[in-house]
VMD Tcl script that draws the C-alpha trace (Angstrom):
set ca {
  {33.50 -100.45 -9.97}
  {30.30 -99.81 -7.97}
  {26.79 -100.88 -9.81}
  {25.85 -97.33 -10.58}
  {28.93 -96.38 -11.94}
  {28.84 -99.68 -14.09}
  {25.22 -98.54 -15.13}
  {26.01 -95.39 -15.83}
  {29.13 -96.75 -18.31}
  {26.65 -98.79 -20.43}
  {23.99 -95.66 -20.46}
  {26.86 -93.66 -22.35}
  {27.70 -96.44 -24.64}
  {24.14 -97.35 -25.74}
  {23.19 -96.08 -28.89}
  {21.14 -93.70 -29.29}
  {22.32 -92.23 -26.13}
  {20.34 -91.19 -23.16}
  {19.20 -87.56 -22.60}
  {18.67 -88.52 -18.58}
  {22.31 -88.46 -17.61}
  {23.08 -85.91 -14.99}
  {26.42 -84.01 -14.87}
  {27.22 -84.69 -11.12}
  {26.85 -88.65 -12.37}
  {29.47 -87.46 -15.20}
  {31.78 -85.85 -12.66}
  {31.67 -89.09 -9.95}
  {32.25 -91.30 -12.75}
  {35.20 -89.32 -14.13}
  {36.37 -89.20 -10.53}
  {36.41 -92.84 -9.98}
  {38.01 -93.68 -13.26}
  {40.96 -91.62 -12.04}
  {40.48 -88.58 -14.50}
  {41.72 -84.93 -13.24}
  {38.53 -82.47 -13.95}
  {39.80 -78.85 -13.57}
  {37.25 -75.62 -14.30}
  {38.18 -73.94 -17.44}
  {36.33 -71.17 -18.79}
  {32.63 -70.87 -18.19}
  {30.68 -74.00 -18.53}
  {33.74 -75.59 -19.67}
  {35.79 -78.47 -17.74}
  {39.44 -79.95 -19.08}
  {39.54 -83.60 -18.05}
  {42.69 -85.48 -18.59}
  {42.71 -89.45 -18.37}
  {45.01 -91.64 -19.35}
  {46.94 -89.53 -21.76}
  {43.65 -88.30 -23.27}
  {42.54 -84.59 -22.86}
  {38.77 -83.18 -23.69}
  {36.95 -80.12 -22.61}
  {33.64 -81.11 -21.52}
  {30.62 -78.63 -21.25}
  {28.44 -78.09 -17.81}
  {24.74 -78.20 -19.13}
  {23.70 -74.40 -19.15}
  {20.00 -74.56 -18.76}
  {19.70 -78.08 -16.24}
  {21.62 -80.82 -14.77}
  {20.87 -82.83 -17.31}
  {23.41 -83.62 -20.15}
  {22.57 -83.38 -23.81}
  {22.77 -86.02 -26.23}
  {25.38 -84.33 -28.27}
  {27.21 -84.13 -24.72}
  {27.01 -87.62 -24.13}
  {28.53 -88.69 -27.79}
  {31.40 -86.17 -26.75}
  {31.85 -88.21 -23.40}
  {31.93 -91.31 -25.25}
  {34.11 -90.30 -27.49}
  {36.52 -88.93 -24.93}
  {36.48 -92.33 -23.13}
  {36.84 -94.71 -26.12}
  {40.14 -92.14 -26.68}
  {40.97 -92.65 -22.89}
  {40.79 -96.45 -23.53}
  {37.78 -96.74 -21.56}
  {35.25 -99.19 -22.96}
  {32.41 -100.79 -22.18}
  {33.18 -104.30 -22.81}
  {36.80 -103.95 -20.64}
  {34.70 -103.04 -17.81}
  {32.35 -105.77 -17.83}
  {34.92 -107.86 -18.74}
  {36.75 -107.08 -15.55}
  {33.14 -107.06 -13.43}
  {33.11 -111.29 -13.73}
}
mol new
graphics top color blue
foreach p $ca { graphics top sphere $p radius 0.5 }
foreach p [lrange $ca 0 end-1] q [lrange $ca 1 end] { graphics top cylinder $p $q radius 0.2 }
display resetview
C-alpha cells in the first residue's frame, strides 16, 4: 500500500473522523483495495468490496466528504474486512 493510501486509511479510522478528505482520494483508495465502483442514480455510487456492498454519496457542493460520509465509508470498509490494524501489520 502506498504511503498516501495508508495515511488516508488512518485518517478514515481516526475518531472523530476528519472533514477534509476529498472524494477523489476515497475513489483512489477504493480502486487500490480492489473495489468495484459503479455510478448509480444522482450522486450515489454502488461499491462492492469483498462481498460487501454499499451506496456511497459524492459530496454535492464541494469535493470534500462530510464526517457522516466518512463514518459511512468506515463502516463499509470494516464490514468488507478492511481494518487499519490489518494493513499496519502488513506494512511492517
